[in-house]
Backbone as CSV, one residue per row, in Angstrom:
resi,resn,N_x,N_y,N_z,CA_x,CA_y,CA_z,C_x,C_y,C_z
1,MET,-16.736,0.602,-17.058,-15.825,1.323,-16.191,-15.877,0.780,-14.764
2,LYS,-17.056,0.382,-14.295,-17.187,-0.145,-12.943,-16.368,-1.423,-12.775
3,LYS,-16.381,-2.296,-13.782,-15.603,-3.533,-13.711,-14.117,-3.218,-13.606
4,TYR,-13.654,-2.233,-14.369,-12.250,-1.830,-14.328,-11.895,-1.324,-12.931
5,THR,-12.760,-0.519,-12.333,-12.514,0.020,-11.000,-12.431,-1.100,-9.965
6,ILE,-13.316,-2.072,-10.046,-13.297,-3.198,-9.113,-12.006,-3.986,-9.255
7,ILE,-11.607,-4.253,-10.487,-10.364,-4.992,-10.733,-9.176,-4.208,-10.183
8,LEU,-9.160,-2.908,-10.415,-8.069,-2.073,-9.912,-8.010,-2.122,-8.388
9,HIS,-9.157,-2.043,-7.734,-9.179,-2.110,-6.273,-8.698,-3.470,-5.773
10,LEU,-9.074,-4.542,-6.455,-8.611,-5.870,-6.055,-7.098,-5.993,-6.195
11,ILE,-6.558,-5.416,-7.262,-5.103,-5.436,-7.454,-4.420,-4.669,-6.334
12,ILE,-4.949,-3.509,-5.980,-4.373,-2.706,-4.902,-4.424,-3.471,-3.582
13,ILE,-5.554,-4.123,-3.308,-5.685,-4.899,-2.080,-4.668,-6.028,-2.055
14,GLN,-4.513,-6.717,-3.181,-3.537,-7.803,-3.235,-2.119,-7.279,-3.005
15,MET,-1.804,-6.117,-3.557,-0.482,-5.526,-3.344,-0.283,-5.191,-1.871
16,LEU,-1.321,-4.679,-1.227,-1.232,-4.380,0.196,-1.017,-5.647,1.013
17,ILE,-1.718,-6.702,0.642,-1.561,-7.978,1.336,-0.121,-8.461,1.218
18,ILE,0.421,-8.399,0.017,1.800,-8.842,-0.191,2.764,-7.999,0.630
19,ASN,2.544,-6.671,0.674,3.438,-5.798,1.444,3.364,-6.093,2.933
20,VAL,2.150,-6.257,3.453,1.996,-6.564,4.881,2.626,-7.909,5.187
21,TRP,2.369,-8.888,4.342,2.897,-10.231,4.557,4.418,-10.237,4.534
22,SER,5.004,-9.573,3.533,6.460,-9.601,3.434,7.102,-8.888,4.624
23,ALA,6.487,-7.820,5.105,7.015,-7.129,6.280,6.949,-8.024,7.506
24,ARG,5.874,-8.776,7.658,5.732,-9.663,8.809,6.665,-10.865,8.694
25,CYS,6.892,-11.335,7.489,7.773,-12.485,7.310,9.219,-12.132,7.623
26,GLN,9.598,-10.885,7.421,10.972,-10.482,7.686,11.312,-10.593,9.166
27,ASP,10.320,-10.337,10.029,10.614,-10.463,11.457,10.116,-11.785,12.035
28,GLY,9.564,-12.665,11.188,9.181,-14.006,11.605,7.867,-14.109,12.341
29,SER,7.109,-13.025,12.421,5.844,-13.088,13.153,4.660,-13.111,12.190
30,GLY,3.529,-13.593,12.669,2.289,-13.537,11.912,2.199,-14.539,10.778
31,THR,1.049,-14.545,10.152,0.795,-15.385,8.991,0.435,-14.486,7.822
32,MET,0.400,-15.051,6.650,0.096,-14.267,5.462,-1.350,-13.772,5.496
33,PRO,-1.568,-12.463,5.283,-2.933,-11.944,5.207,-3.681,-12.601,4.052
34,GLN,-4.988,-12.655,4.173,-5.791,-13.261,3.119,-7.162,-12.620,3.064
35,ILE,-7.794,-12.729,1.915,-9.173,-12.282,1.752,-10.056,-13.498,1.953
36,VAL,-10.980,-13.396,2.903,-11.848,-14.508,3.267,-13.290,-14.160,2.892
37,GLU,-14.005,-15.133,2.323,-15.416,-14.951,1.958,-16.268,-15.818,2.868
38,LYS,-17.311,-15.218,3.425,-18.251,-15.954,4.264,-19.631,-15.355,4.055
39,ASN,-20.577,-16.212,3.662,-21.956,-15.777,3.419,-22.044,-14.613,2.433
40,GLY,-21.212,-14.654,1.400,-21.245,-13.623,0.369,-20.553,-12.326,0.742
41,ARG,-19.903,-12.287,1.880,-19.186,-11.089,2.312,-17.695,-11.399,2.370
42,HIS,-16.900,-10.398,2.075,-15.449,-10.577,2.033,-14.786,-9.732,3.110
43,ALA,-13.683,-10.224,3.631,-12.919,-9.488,4.634,-11.440,-9.744,4.431
44,LEU,-10.650,-8.721,4.667,-9.193,-8.856,4.676,-8.803,-9.266,6.089
45,MET,-8.183,-10.433,6.206,-7.778,-10.959,7.512,-6.267,-10.801,7.668
46,VAL,-5.844,-10.183,8.754,-4.436,-10.002,9.073,-4.225,-10.561,10.477
47,ASP,-3.312,-11.488,10.611,-3.063,-12.171,11.886,-4.337,-12.804,12.436
48,GLY,-5.161,-13.331,11.542,-6.371,-14.029,11.947,-7.516,-13.132,12.367
49,ARG,-7.362,-11.823,12.216,-8.409,-10.880,12.602,-8.759,-9.990,11.422
50,PRO,-10.019,-9.544,11.332,-10.386,-8.628,10.241,-9.563,-7.337,10.332
51,PHE,-9.104,-6.879,9.190,-8.331,-5.638,9.119,-9.207,-4.582,8.486
52,PHE,-9.547,-3.572,9.249,-10.366,-2.476,8.738,-9.430,-1.401,8.228
53,MET,-9.433,-1.222,6.930,-8.509,-0.312,6.283,-9.029,1.123,6.379
54,LEU,-8.274,1.971,7.027,-8.564,3.395,7.092,-7.524,4.072,6.213
55,GLY,-7.892,4.294,4.967,-6.906,4.693,3.984,-6.938,6.148,3.585
56,GLY,-5.794,6.575,3.107,-5.640,7.893,2.518,-5.025,7.731,1.142
57,GLN,-5.182,8.749,0.333,-4.644,8.713,-1.021,-3.932,10.023,-1.282
58,ALA,-2.666,9.931,-1.625,-1.885,11.123,-1.934,-2.051,11.451,-3.416
59,HIS,-2.184,12.725,-3.705,-2.298,13.090,-5.119,-0.926,13.108,-5.783
60,ASN,-0.907,13.211,-7.078,0.316,13.016,-7.861,1.509,13.843,-7.391
61,SER,1.307,15.119,-7.109,2.454,15.958,-6.745,2.978,15.666,-5.342
62,SER,2.241,14.898,-4.554,2.677,14.570,-3.193,3.586,13.351,-3.136
63,ALA,3.827,12.719,-4.270,4.613,11.478,-4.276,6.117,11.726,-4.235
64,TRP,6.534,12.955,-4.344,7.961,13.251,-4.371,8.494,13.369,-2.955
65,PRO,9.739,12.945,-2.718,10.298,12.915,-1.362,10.161,14.225,-0.584
66,GLY,10.297,15.342,-1.243,10.195,16.628,-0.555,8.810,16.907,0.012
67,MET,7.801,16.279,-0.537,6.421,16.480,-0.085,5.995,15.487,0.988
68,LEU,6.756,14.411,1.172,6.337,13.339,2.066,6.127,13.755,3.524
69,PRO,6.898,14.690,4.092,6.600,15.086,5.472,5.159,15.588,5.640
70,GLN,4.647,16.323,4.668,3.262,16.792,4.725,2.292,15.627,4.583
71,VAL,2.634,14.661,3.750,1.773,13.488,3.564,1.686,12.709,4.870
72,TRP,2.838,12.443,5.510,2.827,11.681,6.760,2.033,12.408,7.836
73,SER,2.156,13.725,7.870,1.403,14.519,8.840,-0.100,14.377,8.612
74,ALA,-0.522,14.427,7.352,-1.949,14.282,7.025,-2.453,12.884,7.368
75,VAL,-1.638,11.864,7.097,-2.023,10.483,7.415,-2.205,10.335,8.925
76,LYS,-1.300,10.923,9.690,-1.401,10.858,11.155,-2.654,11.596,11.633
77,THR,-2.951,12.738,11.037,-4.106,13.537,11.440,-5.418,12.782,11.256
78,ILE,-5.532,12.039,10.149,-6.787,11.313,9.892,-6.763,9.901,10.475
79,HIS,-5.687,9.563,11.182,-5.541,8.244,11.824,-5.641,7.100,10.820
80,ALA,-5.048,7.300,9.648,-5.071,6.261,8.608,-4.048,5.175,8.931
81,ASN,-4.340,3.956,8.467,-3.379,2.868,8.620,-2.904,2.347,7.264
82,THR,-3.349,2.992,6.197,-2.998,2.589,4.835,-2.879,3.849,3.977
83,LEU,-1.898,3.869,3.088,-1.727,5.008,2.193,-1.499,4.518,0.774
84,GLU,-2.263,5.053,-0.144,-2.059,4.779,-1.565,-1.331,5.988,-2.139
85,ILE,-0.179,5.723,-2.745,0.647,6.809,-3.256,1.287,6.385,-4.578
86,PRO,1.288,7.260,-5.574,1.897,6.877,-6.849,3.421,6.839,-6.753
87,ILE,3.998,5.967,-7.540,5.455,5.883,-7.641,5.801,6.056,-9.116
88,TYR,6.685,6.977,-9.398,7.045,7.279,-10.776,8.373,6.636,-11.141
89,TRP,8.445,6.148,-12.359,9.658,5.463,-12.797,10.868,6.383,-12.722
90,GLU,10.716,7.668,-12.990,11.877,8.562,-12.951,12.417,8.726,-11.527
91,GLN,11.628,8.349,-10.507,12.157,8.342,-9.152,13.060,7.127,-8.938
92,ILE,12.790,6.064,-9.662,13.564,4.831,-9.527,14.768,4.847,-10.460
93,GLU,14.569,5.375,-11.654,15.655,5.441,-12.641,15.838,6.892,-13.068
94,ALA,16.465,7.677,-12.189,16.663,9.098,-12.466,17.588,9.310,-13.661
95,GLN,18.564,8.417,-13.813,19.459,8.448,-14.960,19.360,7.106,-15.660
96,ALA,19.496,7.143,-16.971,19.367,5.914,-17.759,20.271,4.816,-17.227
97,ARG,19.680,3.637,-17.044,20.376,2.415,-16.611,20.920,2.476,-15.178
98,GLU,20.461,3.413,-14.381,20.818,3.488,-12.975,19.543,3.349,-12.161
99,VAL,19.199,2.111,-11.833,17.965,1.814,-11.130,18.212,1.820,-9.634
100,ARG,17.409,2.611,-8.909,17.548,2.715,-7.446,16.164,2.514,-6.814
101,PHE,15.976,1.389,-6.139,14.711,1.127,-5.488,14.691,1.629,-4.056
102,PHE,15.839,2.009,-3.515,15.930,2.479,-2.141,16.582,3.835,-2.135
103,ALA,16.210,4.667,-1.177,16.732,6.025,-1.100,18.257,6.056,-0.985
104,GLY,18.812,5.048,-0.319,20.257,4.998,-0.128,21.033,4.560,-1.348
105,GLY,20.339,4.139,-2.406,21.040,3.739,-3.608,21.089,2.287,-3.769
Protein backbone atom coordinates (compact mmCIF):
# COMPACT_ATOMS: atom_id res chain seq x y z
CA MET A 1 0.00 0.00 0.00
CA LYS A 2 2.87 2.40 0.75
CA LYS A 3 4.27 1.97 -2.77
CA TYR A 4 0.84 2.75 -4.24
CA THR A 5 0.59 5.90 -2.10
CA ILE A 6 4.03 7.10 -3.21
CA ILE A 7 3.18 6.49 -6.87
CA LEU A 8 -0.12 8.33 -6.45
CA HIS A 9 1.64 11.31 -4.87
CA LEU A 10 4.21 11.39 -7.68
CA ILE A 11 1.41 11.40 -10.25
CA ILE A 12 -0.32 14.27 -8.44
CA ILE A 13 2.94 16.22 -8.29
CA GLN A 14 3.53 15.68 -12.00
CA MET A 15 -0.01 16.87 -12.76
CA LEU A 16 0.62 19.99 -10.68
CA ILE A 17 3.86 20.62 -12.53
CA ILE A 18 2.09 20.34 -15.87
CA ASN A 19 -0.68 22.71 -14.72
CA VAL A 20 1.77 25.31 -13.41
CA TRP A 21 3.91 25.02 -16.53
CA SER A 22 1.01 25.32 -18.95
CA ALA A 23 -0.33 28.37 -17.11
CA ARG A 24 3.08 30.04 -17.27
CA CYS A 25 3.57 29.14 -20.92
CA GLN A 26 0.30 30.82 -21.86
CA ASP A 27 1.61 34.19 -20.75
CA GLY A 28 5.17 33.51 -21.99
CA SER A 29 6.89 33.82 -18.62
CA GLY A 30 8.94 31.35 -16.61
CA THR A 31 10.34 27.94 -17.37
CA MET A 32 8.86 24.51 -16.92
CA PRO A 33 8.81 23.38 -13.26
CA GLN A 34 10.86 20.30 -12.51
CA ILE A 35 11.69 17.89 -9.72
CA VAL A 36 15.39 18.14 -8.89
CA GLU A 37 17.42 15.60 -6.88
CA LYS A 38 20.53 16.64 -4.96
CA ASN A 39 22.31 14.53 -2.35
CA GLY A 40 19.37 12.14 -2.13
CA ARG A 41 16.83 14.91 -1.55
CA HIS A 42 14.17 16.04 -3.99
CA ALA A 43 12.64 19.46 -4.54
CA LEU A 44 9.99 20.90 -6.83
CA MET A 45 11.59 23.86 -8.60
CA VAL A 46 9.37 26.60 -10.05
CA ASP A 47 11.04 29.52 -11.84
CA GLY A 48 14.40 28.22 -10.63
CA ARG A 49 13.41 28.37 -6.96
CA PRO A 50 12.17 25.65 -4.58
CA PHE A 51 8.38 25.61 -4.37
CA PHE A 52 7.07 24.80 -0.92
CA MET A 53 3.62 23.37 -1.40
CA LEU A 54 1.10 24.42 1.23
CA GLY A 55 -1.77 22.24 0.18
CA GLY A 56 -5.36 21.61 1.02
CA GLN A 57 -7.61 18.76 0.05
CA ALA A 58 -11.32 19.11 -0.58
CA HIS A 59 -13.51 16.17 0.29
CA ASN A 60 -15.80 14.56 -2.26
CA SER A 61 -18.94 16.62 -1.65
CA SER A 62 -16.96 19.88 -1.93
CA ALA A 63 -16.09 19.31 -5.59
CA TRP A 64 -19.42 20.58 -6.88
CA PRO A 65 -19.64 24.18 -8.13
CA GLY A 66 -22.14 25.22 -5.46
CA MET A 67 -19.68 24.28 -2.72
CA LEU A 68 -16.62 25.98 -4.22
CA PRO A 69 -17.08 29.39 -2.52
CA GLN A 70 -16.63 27.64 0.84
CA VAL A 71 -13.61 25.74 -0.48
CA TRP A 72 -11.92 28.93 -1.72
CA SER A 73 -12.60 30.59 1.63
CA ALA A 74 -11.00 27.68 3.50
CA VAL A 75 -7.98 27.69 1.17
CA LYS A 76 -7.51 31.42 1.79
CA THR A 77 -7.86 30.94 5.56
CA ILE A 78 -5.08 28.34 5.72
CA HIS A 79 -2.92 30.32 3.24
CA ALA A 80 -2.65 27.33 0.90
CA ASN A 81 -1.08 27.66 -2.54
CA THR A 82 -2.22 24.26 -3.83
CA LEU A 83 -5.57 22.47 -3.77
CA GLU A 84 -6.32 18.84 -4.51
CA ILE A 85 -9.94 18.42 -5.52
CA PRO A 86 -11.79 15.54 -7.18
CA ILE A 87 -13.36 16.00 -10.59
CA TYR A 88 -16.28 13.78 -11.53
CA TRP A 89 -17.04 12.69 -15.05
CA GLU A 90 -20.72 13.61 -14.68
CA GLN A 91 -19.59 17.22 -14.18
CA ILE A 92 -17.88 17.08 -17.58
CA GLU A 93 -20.49 14.99 -19.39
CA ALA A 94 -23.79 15.83 -17.70
CA GLN A 95 -25.68 14.47 -20.70
CA ALA A 96 -24.54 11.62 -22.90
CA ARG A 97 -22.16 12.75 -25.66
CA GLU A 98 -22.14 16.38 -24.48
CA VAL A 99 -18.66 16.92 -23.09
CA ARG A 100 -18.00 20.27 -21.38
CA PHE A 101 -14.56 20.93 -19.93
CA PHE A 102 -15.30 24.59 -19.19
CA ALA A 103 -18.13 26.15 -17.23
CA GLY A 104 -19.14 28.24 -20.25
CA GLY A 105 -19.68 25.18 -22.40
